[in-house]
KETOR-862755 format. One line per field, with one value per residue (C-alpha): residue number from 1; residue in one letter; chain; x, y, z. Coordinates in steps of 0.02 Angstrom, whole numbers, plus 50000, padded with zeros to 5 digits. Example, Ala and Ser with C-alpha at 12.3 -4.5 7.8 and 13.67 -1.06 7.14 Angstrom:
REM residues 2
i	1:2
aa	A:S
ch	A:A
x	50615:50684
y	49775:49947
z	50390:50357
//
This chain:
REM residues 211
i	1:2:3:4:5:6:7:8:9:10:11:12:13:14:15:16:17:18:19:20:21:22:23:24:25:26:27:28:29:30:31:32:33:34:35:36:37:38:39:40:41:42:43:44:45:46:47:48:49:50:51:52:53:54:55:56:57:58:59:60:61:62:63:64:65:66:67:68:69:70:71:72:73:74:75:76:77:78:79:80:81:82:83:84:85:86:87:88:89:90:91:92:93:94:95:96:97:98:99:100:101:102:103:104:105:106:107:108:109:110:111:112:113:114:115:116:117:118:119:120:121:122:123:124:125:126:127:128:129:130:131:132:133:134:135:136:137:138:139:140:141:142:143:144:145:146:147:148:149:150:151:152:153:154:155:156:157:158:159:160:161:162:163:164:165:166:167:168:169:170:171:172:173:174:175:176:177:178:179:180:181:182:183:184:185:186:187:188:189:190:191:192:193:194:195:196:197:198:199:200:201:202:203:204:205:206:207:208:209:210:211
aa	M:T:P:L:D:G:D:L:V:R:L:R:S:A:T:R:D:D:I:P:E:L:A:R:I:R:S:T:P:E:V:Y:R:H:W:R:G:G:D:D:L:V:A:A:V:E:D:D:F:A:E:P:G:M:T:A:Y:V:I:V:V:D:D:A:V:A:G:W:I:Q:W:Q:A:E:E:E:P:D:Y:R:H:A:S:I:D:I:Y:L:D:P:A:F:H:G:R:G:V:G:T:D:A:V:R:T:L:A:R:H:L:F:T:A:H:G:H:H:R:I:E:I:D:P:A:A:D:N:T:A:A:I:R:A:Y:T:K:V:G:F:R:P:V:G:I:T:R:Q:S:E:R:G:P:D:G:T:W:H:D:G:L:L:M:D:L:L:A:D:D:L:L:A:A:E:R:G:S:G:V:E:E:P:D:S:R:G:S:P:P:T:R:R:D:A:G:V:V:P:K:K:C:E:A:G:V:D:P:A:G:F:R:S:S
ch	A:A:A:A:A:A:A:A:A:A:A:A:A:A:A:A:A:A:A:A:A:A:A:A:A:A:A:A:A:A:A:A:A:A:A:A:A:A:A:A:A:A:A:A:A:A:A:A:A:A:A:A:A:A:A:A:A:A:A:A:A:A:A:A:A:A:A:A:A:A:A:A:A:A:A:A:A:A:A:A:A:A:A:A:A:A:A:A:A:A:A:A:A:A:A:A:A:A:A:A:A:A:A:A:A:A:A:A:A:A:A:A:A:A:A:A:A:A:A:A:A:A:A:A:A:A:A:A:A:A:A:A:A:A:A:A:A:A:A:A:A:A:A:A:A:A:A:A:A:A:A:A:A:A:A:A:A:A:A:A:A:A:A:A:A:A:A:A:A:A:A:A:A:A:A:A:A:A:A:A:A:A:A:A:A:A:A:A:A:A:A:A:A:A:A:A:A:A:A:A:A:A:A:A:A:A:A:A:A:A:A
x	47476:47312:47324:47168:47112:47027:46944:47084:47222:47289:47393:47516:47636:47798:47934:48136:48102:48020:48170:48260:48091:48026:48223:48197:48008:48104:48202:48100:48088:47918:47950:48118:48062:47954:48065:48221:48335:48518:48629:48581:48415:48425:48481:48346:48198:48291:48277:48099:48076:48171:48070:47992:47818:47782:47665:47708:47625:47661:47541:47503:47392:47384:47546:47650:47707:47657:47716:47710:47593:47654:47523:47590:47495:47501:47442:47435:47257:47201:47294:47275:47245:47330:47444:47470:47629:47615:47725:47661:47762:47725:47672:47521:47490:47300:47216:47150:47258:47329:47158:47101:47253:47221:47051:47083:47190:47108:46949:47045:47113:46934:46876:47009:47109:46976:47055:46922:47073:47183:47315:47410:47540:47580:47683:47580:47622:47594:47416:47384:47384:47315:47174:47191:47164:47008:46924:46950:46858:47034:47017:47133:47203:47322:47479:47622:47759:47927:47910:48005:48167:48186:48344:48368:48410:48269:48114:47948:47781:47664:47471:47420:47249:47148:47006:46880:46778:46606:46716:46776:46596:46513:46652:46596:46444:46444:46575:46477:46630:46582:46604:46600:46449:46428:46431:46623:46516:46569:46561:46361:46344:46351:46202:46254:46394:46550:46570:46707:46795:46752:46863:46912:46798:46679:46606:46587:46642:46507:46405:46455:46346:46415:46400
y	49715:49639:49674:49789:49745:49879:49844:49820:49811:49736:49843:49703:49774:49835:49718:49720:49575:49711:49847:49782:49788:49969:50031:49961:50087:50226:50215:50264:50445:50462:50428:50483:50656:50665:50571:50599:50479:50517:50385:50250:50194:50041:50174:50288:50135:50090:50256:50255:50111:50195:50332:50357:50356:50297:50149:50037:49963:49895:49906:49755:49699:49519:49463:49610:49730:49891:50018:50084:50200:50273:50346:50462:50547:50722:50656:50821:50808:51001:50956:50785:50721:50591:50601:50490:50471:50359:50300:50187:50099:50172:50018:50028:50220:50259:50095:50186:50083:50238:50312:50136:50122:50311:50258:50100:50168:50329:50233:50123:50294:50349:50186:50096:50240:50382:50527:50635:50736:50669:50781:50747:50841:50806:50917:51071:51022:50832:50824:50656:50628:50783:50700:50526:50601:50705:50570:50492:50671:50767:50953:51092:51184:51291:51323:51281:51397:51311:51203:51056:51023:50919:50820:50969:51078:51198:51247:51200:51223:51101:51084:51039:50941:50869:50737:50744:50580:50657:50696:50517:50456:50579:50533:50345:50375:50484:50350:50178:50115:49981:49983:49854:49865:49883:49685:49663:49563:49575:49732:49800:49948:50145:50144:50041:50159:50114:50108:50228:50202:50358:50494:50626:50700:50551:50628:50507:50568:50655:50547:50382:50281:50237:50060
z	49017:48957:48757:48695:48528:48391:48268:48156:48287:48423:48561:48661:48791:48696:48757:48709:48573:48470:48464:48304:48210:48287:48247:48060:48067:48146:47994:47886:47802:47859:48043:48051:48000:48154:48269:48245:48347:48271:48185:48325:48304:48416:48546:48521:48529:48705:48781:48740:48846:48993:48987:49171:49181:49007:48962:48798:48664:48490:48372:48289:48106:48063:48184:48109:48211:48126:48247:48432:48533:48731:48859:48991:49120:49209:49414:49487:49533:49463:49314:49282:49096:48979:48837:48702:48556:48417:48241:48135:47988:47808:47739:47845:47824:47735:47813:47958:48050:48147:48166:48261:48359:48447:48463:48555:48666:48710:48766:48879:48958:48964:49048:49136:49203:49232:49133:49074:48950:48825:48720:48570:48477:48281:48206:48114:47936:47975:47888:47894:48070:48106:47982:48085:48250:48202:48165:48328:48396:48436:48448:48383:48536:48463:48367:48473:48371:48332:48476:48384:48317:48156:48080:47999:48133:48095:48216:48175:48235:48316:48328:48497:48502:48666:48651:48832:48830:48760:48601:48570:48602:48460:48330:48378:48368:48196:48118:48156:48242:48375:48565:48713:48797:49008:49027:48940:48801:48628:48535:48509:48378:48448:48543:48695:48759:48874:49051:49128:49291:49369:49337:49464:49598:49548:49394:49244:49067:48979:48882:48959:49063:49252:49304
//
């Protein structure tokens, strides 16, 4: 896969050589709380690689592996959408890295894969993650009650959030984040727009120019 470059991150294809570092990140309390994985986190990461229909990237910051981000798609035409999951080394928390990684992948899903809607589902009490996703443009849909079991064996609420193409564009315009222009030239300011692949039924994502 071609690497995806954001303002702070590079997303490159995850490989088995990344497993030891990903397992270390998974072992940190902040990540383990939400991703779990039992006693053998190397095996847990290997299971992630084997998940059907999943596309995985490692998040790279200054040549260091900072985390993992993946996406999957529901391809039933009447319900087609993508979903994203992410974990980040706590050493990179609070620096905008997670926000930039999610934004970069979301833009790719809209422009290269023609999706019009993306879901993400943090734990309802994960305020830092919710704040980061909100900056990308995700909006809360609703609470999924007792939908995830934690390492302590108890069930916890989740928050379903979704993002439409025009939500991303509006958030980027508001934040001043740069985006590529229609010729694939280096990033320009927000008035350049981005050029998506056609969405299903030939409809372009709202707010984006068509080529």
